[in-house]
N, C-alpha and C positions, 0 to 999 in steps of 0.2 A: 823302773824296776831294777834294783841292783840284786844280782844273783851271785851267791858264793858258790862257785863251780865245784869246789871241793866237797861241799855238803849237798849238792844238788843230786836229785835222783837221775837215773839213766833217762827216764822219760822226759824230765825237765831239760836235760842237756840236749836231747834229740829235738825237742820242740824249739829250743833256742837256736840250734844249728839250722833248722829249717827256716826260721824267721830271718836269720842272718843271710842265708842264701837268697831268700826272696828280696830282701832289701838291696843286696849287691846286684841282683838282676835288674831291679828298678832303677838303680844308679848306673846301669850299663857297664859295670865293672866286670861282671861275668855274663856268659850267654846261656849257660845250661845249669841244671841242678846237679851235675856231676861234681866230683871234687873240684873246688874252685882254683886249684893251683895252676892248671893250664890256662884257663880263661883269664885269671888275674895276671899271669905272666904276659900273655898277649896284649892285654890292656896296658900294662906298664910299658912294654917295649913300644907299642904304637904311640902312646902319649909322649914318651921320651924322644922318639925319632920322627914325630910328625907323620906317622903312617896311617893309612885308612884301613881299619879292620874289615875283613870280609865277613859275610854271614857264616854261620856255623856249618852250613851245607856246602860251602865252596871246597872243592877237592884240590889237594896238592899245595895249597898255600893259605896263609892266614891273614896277610896284610899286603898292601902295596903302597909305593911312594907316589909322589905327584907325577913322575915320569912313566909310571906303569910297571916299574920293576917289582917283582913279586918276592915275598919273604915267607918262609916257613919258620915259625917260632916254636921252640921246644923248651920244656922245663922239666925239672925233677924235684920232687919233694924229698929231701934227705932228712931222715929221723934217726934217733939213736939206734933203732933196730935195723936200719938199712944203710949204714955208712958205706962210703965208697972212697977209693983212692983215685978214681978216674977224674980227669980234668975235662972241662967242656970247652970246645972251640966253636967259634961263630965264623962261618964262611959265607961270604956274599957272592 
């Protein structure tokens, strides 16, 4: 089914969004039905650096490496409405 999102109704867009979230959960790209930005970032970082993702209920960290070093992974969804001049640092 090809959907022209410009002409889709709000209900159609929300249904599509829900189906996309379900499929991303099935593929283990995201863990929750919340905004997928955080889950997707964790998945990307873990795959890029060979980290093991923790369950969503793990407090204080999101992933660990093979030696047991823990990592907390953060993300931010920047849109036209919330631009920032801040830079992001990654400290290990």
